[in-house]
N, C-alpha and C positions, 0 to 999 in steps of 0.2 A: 413405891414404884411403877410405870408405864408400862402396861401389858408390852410394848417392843423391847425394853430392855429387859424384863422377865424374859422372853424369848430367846435374846442375844446370849446373855446367861445360861436358860438351858440349852443351846447351844453348842455352847462353845463347850458347857460340863458333858453333856450328852454324846455330843462326837470326839469331847475327848483334842478340841483344836490347841496346842501348843500354843506361844508367844500371842495370842490372839486375845484382845480384852471388848468388853462389852463397848466402850466404844471407840473402839478400831473399826466397828459395824452399823454403816450408815442407812437406815431405817429404809432406803429405795435400791441400797446396793444388790446388783441380785446374786439370791445365793448359791446358785450353779455359776462354771462355766466362768468367766472372765470377772468372775464377782469376788464373791469370797472361796471360789473354787472346788465345793461341793461336789460328789458323785454321785453315782444310782445307787452305791452301797448305801452315801449320807442317808438319801431319799428313803431307804424305806425305814432307816432310820428318827427319820425327822414323824413321820407316818406314827410311829410308835412312841414319840415323843406325846404329840398329838391325845394319840389313845390315853398314853395312861397317863397326862397330868391335866387334863382339860375333858375327856370322854368324848372325843368328836373321832369321826372315822371318815375317813376321803375313799371313797368306792369307785368316785370317775375320773380318768385318767386324765383327761382335756383340762376335765376342772383342776386335777391337782398342778399340773403346770403350771396357771394361771395363780395358785391360791400358793405354791412355795415358790413365787417369783424375785419376793423378796420378802425381809421380815414385816413391810409394811403391810404386805399382803396377806402375810399369816393372823395376822393382829387383828386384821379387817374381816376376816374368816371365821375367828373366833368367837368375835364379839357378835356376828352376823349369826352363829350359831350356836351362843348363848340365850343370845335375845329368844329364839325359838323355844328355848327350853319354860 
């Protein structure tokens, strides 16, 4: 399973998104606003998801906006952080 697909499944499970399947989410679809429709509370849950599943923290708010833009940007960030370890 690709990291993108893994993230989609985790996002659906952790955020308890009903009526959404991993294949319904495009890798480049915005996670917030007009895209998947996540909100600021969901953003907090995504931060926790990163910490719990990937041992990665995001502290810079501006960077977080880019990181959480889409599933692809989130996956790229995780890969970059794991490469640093």
